[in-house]
C-alpha positions, 0 to 999 in steps of 0.5 A: 524497487524499494519500500519507503517506510511509513513511520509518521502521520505527516507522511499520509498528507505527503502521499495525498499531495503526490502526483501520479501513483503511490502504493501503500502496503499495510502489513501485520508482522504477526500474521502468516497470511500477511507475510505470504501476501508480502512475499508474493507481492515482492516477487512480482513487483517488477511489473509495477512502473519504476516511478511508483512510490511504494510505501510499507506500513508495519501496522502493529507498530504504527496503529495510528497511521493505519487508522489515519490511512483508512480515514484519509482514503476512505477504505475499510481497514484490513490486513494485509492490504494494499491501496493504490493512490493516484493524485491523492485518491484511492483507485484500488484497494485489495486485501489478503489473497486479492493482493496482486502486483500484476493488478496494480501494474494493470491499473497503472498502465491503463 
């Protein structure tokens, strides 16, 4: 699997229009907890179905996109944070040690 990098506000609208599942990982490059959560997520992400789009946001470099994600999907901003989007709606969000590829896979597969 491979990350698609979020670098443009228009991508948020594109994600909202996608059918099926998409995942956004909001990452702070200045935070050791975020680095650990990302590493742990990537170690287990093979559990996530291959047709799931995985988006990565460096929220230090793209603060406006992070704010737009929170507003669009009506979630409180946290870092690190994952949002699982299905057909334009956030169906799961988790932060810090609650970030789990297995939980994402469980939601998708049920």
